[in-house]
C-alpha positions in Angstrom: 55.9 31.0 162.8 54.5 33.7 160.8 56.7 36.4 159.1 55.5 39.9 159.7 56.3 42.8 157.4 56.7 46.0 159.0 56.7 49.4 157.2 60.1 51.0 157.0 60.6 53.8 159.3 60.8 57.2 157.7 64.4 58.4 157.4 65.3 61.5 159.2 65.2 64.6 157.1 69.0 64.8 156.6 68.6 66.8 153.5 66.2 69.3 155.0 66.7 72.7 153.5 68.6 75.0 155.8 67.0 78.4 156.2 69.5 81.2 155.9 69.0 84.6 157.4 68.7 87.7 155.1 72.3 88.9 155.8 73.7 85.4 155.0 71.9 85.4 151.7 73.1 88.8 150.8 76.7 88.2 151.8 77.9 86.6 148.5 76.5 89.5 146.5 78.3 91.9 148.8 81.6 90.2 148.1 81.4 90.6 144.4 79.7 94.0 144.4 83.0 96.0 144.4 84.0 94.6 141.0 80.6 95.5 139.4 80.6 98.9 141.0 84.1 99.7 139.7 83.2 98.3 136.3 80.0 100.4 136.2 81.9 103.6 137.0 85.0 103.2 134.9 83.7 100.8 132.1 80.0 100.9 131.5 79.4 104.6 132.1 82.1 105.8 129.7 80.9 103.3 127.1 77.3 104.5 127.3 78.5 108.1 127.3 80.5 107.4 124.1 77.4 106.1 122.4 75.6 109.3 123.6 78.3 111.7 122.4 78.4 110.0 119.0 74.9 111.3 118.3 76.0 114.9 118.6 78.2 117.5 116.9 80.0 117.8 120.2 82.1 120.9 120.7 84.0 120.7 124.0 83.7 124.5 124.7 80.6 125.2 122.6 77.1 123.9 121.8 76.2 120.2 121.4 74.0 119.9 118.3 72.1 116.7 117.9 72.9 115.1 114.5 71.5 111.6 115.0 73.2 109.1 112.7 75.1 112.0 110.9 78.4 111.1 112.3 78.1 107.5 111.3 77.0 108.4 107.8 80.0 110.6 107.5 82.2 107.8 108.8 81.0 105.4 106.2 81.9 107.8 103.4 85.3 108.7 104.9 88.1 107.0 103.0 90.5 107.8 106.0 88.3 105.6 108.2 88.5 102.6 105.8 92.2 103.1 105.4 92.6 103.0 109.2 90.4 100.0 109.4 92.5 98.1 106.8 95.7 99.1 108.5 94.4 97.9 111.9 93.3 94.5 110.5 96.5 94.1 108.6 98.7 94.8 111.6 96.6 92.6 113.8 96.9 89.6 111.4 100.7 90.1 111.0 101.2 90.3 114.7 98.7 87.8 116.2 99.3 84.8 114.1 103.1 84.6 114.4 102.8 85.5 118.1 100.5 82.6 118.9 102.4 80.1 116.8 105.8 81.2 118.3 104.4 81.1 121.9 102.9 77.6 121.2 106.3 76.2 120.0 108.3 77.9 122.8 105.9 76.6 125.5 106.2 73.1 124.2 110.0 73.3 124.2 110.2 74.8 127.7 107.9 72.1 129.0 109.9 69.2 127.5 113.4 70.2 126.8 116.0 69.2 129.4 117.4 72.6 129.7 119.9 73.8 132.2 118.6 76.9 134.1 115.1 76.1 132.9 113.5 78.4 135.5 115.8 81.3 134.2 114.7 80.6 130.6 111.0 80.6 131.7 111.3 83.8 133.7 113.1 85.5 130.8 109.9 85.2 128.8 108.5 88.1 130.9 111.3 90.6 129.9 109.5 91.8 126.8 106.2 92.1 128.7 107.6 94.3 131.5 109.6 96.5 129.2 108.1 99.9 128.5 106.1 100.1 125.3 107.8 103.4 124.5 111.3 102.0 125.0 110.5 99.0 122.9 109.1 101.2 120.1 112.1 103.5 120.1 114.6 100.6 120.0 112.8 98.9 117.1 112.4 102.1 115.2 116.2 102.5 115.4 116.7 98.9 114.2 114.4 99.5 111.2 115.8 102.9 110.4 116.6 103.3 106.7 120.0 105.0 107.0 121.5 103.7 110.3 119.3 100.7 111.2 120.8 97.3 112.1 118.4 95.5 109.8 119.4 97.5 106.7 123.1 97.1 107.7 122.6 93.3 107.6 120.8 93.5 104.3 123.7 95.5 103.0 126.1 92.7 103.9 124.2 90.4 101.5 124.0 93.0 98.7 120.4 94.0 99.3 119.5 97.6 99.1 118.3 99.6 102.1 114.5 99.5 102.8 112.6 102.5 104.0 110.1 100.6 106.1 108.0 103.6 106.9 107.6 104.5 103.3 105.1 101.9 102.2 102.1 100.3 103.7 103.0 96.7 104.2 106.5 97.3 105.3 105.4 99.7 108.0 102.7 97.2 109.0 105.4 94.5 109.3 107.6 96.8 111.4 104.8 97.5 113.9 103.7 93.9 113.9 107.2 92.8 114.9 107.0 95.3 117.9 103.6 93.9 119.0 104.8 90.3 118.6 107.9 91.0 120.6 106.0 92.5 123.5 103.4 89.8 123.8 104.9 86.5 122.8 106.5 85.9 126.2 103.3 86.5 128.1 101.4 84.1 125.9 104.2 81.6 126.2 103.9 81.5 129.9 100.1 81.1 129.7 100.6 78.0 127.5 103.4 76.7 129.6 101.3 77.0 132.8 98.6 75.0 131.2 101.1 72.3 129.9 102.5 71.9 133.4 99.1 70.6 134.5 99.4 67.7 132.0 100.7 64.6 133.8 104.2 63.6 132.7 103.1 60.0 132.5 100.9 60.8 129.5 104.0 61.9 127.5 106.0 59.0 128.9 103.3 56.5 127.8 103.2 58.2 124.3 107.0 57.9 124.0 106.9 54.2 125.0 104.3 53.7 122.2 106.7 55.3 119.7 105.2 58.8 119.4 107.9 61.3 118.6 108.0 64.9 119.7 105.9 66.1 116.8 103.1 63.6 117.4 103.2 64.4 121.2 102.8 68.1 120.3 99.9 67.4 117.9 98.0 64.8 119.9 98.7 65.8 123.5 99.9 69.4 123.8 97.5 71.1 121.4 94.4 69.3 122.7 95.4 70.1 126.3 95.9 73.8 125.4 92.6 74.2 123.6 90.8 76.3 126.2 93.8 78.5 126.7 94.3 78.9 122.9 90.7 80.1 122.7 91.3 82.5 125.5 94.5 83.9 123.9 92.8 84.2 120.5 90.0 86.3 121.9 92.3 88.5 124.1 94.8 89.0 121.3 91.9 90.1 119.0 90.8 92.6 121.5 94.3 93.9 122.2 95.5 93.7 118.6 92.7 95.8 117.2 93.5 98.6 119.8 97.2 99.1 118.9 98.0 102.7 119.6 101.4 103.4 121.1 103.6 101.7 118.5 102.2 103.6 115.5 102.1 106.8 117.5 105.8 106.7 118.3 107.2 105.0 115.3 107.4 108.3 113.4 108.4 111.7 114.7 107.4 113.8 111.7 103.6 113.0 111.6 102.8 110.9 114.7 99.0 111.3 114.5 98.7 110.1 111.0 101.7 107.6 111.2 103.1 108.7 107.9 102.5 111.3 105.2 99.8 109.2 103.5 98.5 107.5 106.7 100.1 104.3 105.7 100.1 102.9 109.2 97.4 104.9 111.0 95.3 102.6 113.0 91.7 103.1 114.2 92.7 104.2 117.7 95.1 106.7 116.2 92.5 108.0 113.8 90.1 108.3 116.8 92.7 110.2 118.8 93.4 112.5 115.8 89.8 113.4 115.3 88.9 113.6 119.0 91.9 115.3 120.6 93.8 116.6 117.6 90.8 118.3 115.8 88.5 118.4 118.8 85.6 116.7 116.9 84.4 114.8 119.9 81.2 113.5 118.3 83.0 112.2 115.2 85.7 110.7 117.4 83.0 109.0 119.6 81.5 107.5 116.4 84.9 106.1 115.5 85.0 104.5 119.0 81.6 103.0 118.5 82.7 101.5 115.1 85.8 100.1 116.7 83.8 98.6 119.5 81.5 96.9 117.0 84.4 95.7 114.9 86.1 94.1 118.0 82.9 92.4 119.1 82.3 91.0 115.6 85.9 89.7 115.0 86.3 88.4 118.6 82.9 86.5 118.4 83.9 85.1 115.0 87.3 83.9 116.3 85.6 82.4 119.4 83.1 80.4 117.3 85.8 79.2 114.8 88.3 78.3 117.5 85.7 76.4 119.6 84.6 74.4 116.6 88.2 73.2 115.9 88.4 69.6 117.2 91.7 67.9 117.9 92.8 65.5 115.2 92.3 61.8 116.2 94.6 59.0 115.3 
């Protein structure tokens, strides 16, 4: 008996490429097209037009004289611009760092603590976010008032003198930073909490059985699990924090566009508004907008690179 070897039959072409019609191939692009169209009309076109206006001495009711880089050269020599840039960065640092740290701790507590009415505590985090910015600013301005503010009344109980928070630079920055932190810490807390809810409870239970306390669980489980969300909140907080406008505008009633007699808390957005819509120097205001755009891109990119390079501690 002789064994015969036969050639394997060719398999059916199960993975043969399916040919789609032209409408089927265009359908996915049609689904996402509305977003890009809206972004182009309301985002890209105004951005490009701002770059264009920045090259002119733009009078809204007069001539438009091309000045090239003249507005930018004037901007670099303007001490008011550098003062506004310093105020913006100072307020951003004073508000963003405490906000993210506070939100991280609260999210960890709300995820682990055996609280009664846990849903109510979690939903209450949204109250600052849904409160009007103007209402929040007015209430905090009253609390920080030199003569009748609650904070100065409490300081008086311990023998400390009243503080005029709007009088100096760093105290006015601190006051505005508290307002910004109050408004956004609840929203950030819920972002962190939603991410922590996706971590299996068995991971924390196994860590507890191994003897890991709450602090070790926070360092070695919660923070590594939140790393992508932390990167996201750092970038978005950078973008939003460098565009603070309403709080410094409403915090003082005597000089709202300059936020104080010596511009001690005037931010870049407020400086842009003053030049563009207060003095009708649209070209110069557009140049401030371009500088703010570059500053946001630079700091957001730096924060992204630094935050993505941070690795969780092992051990």
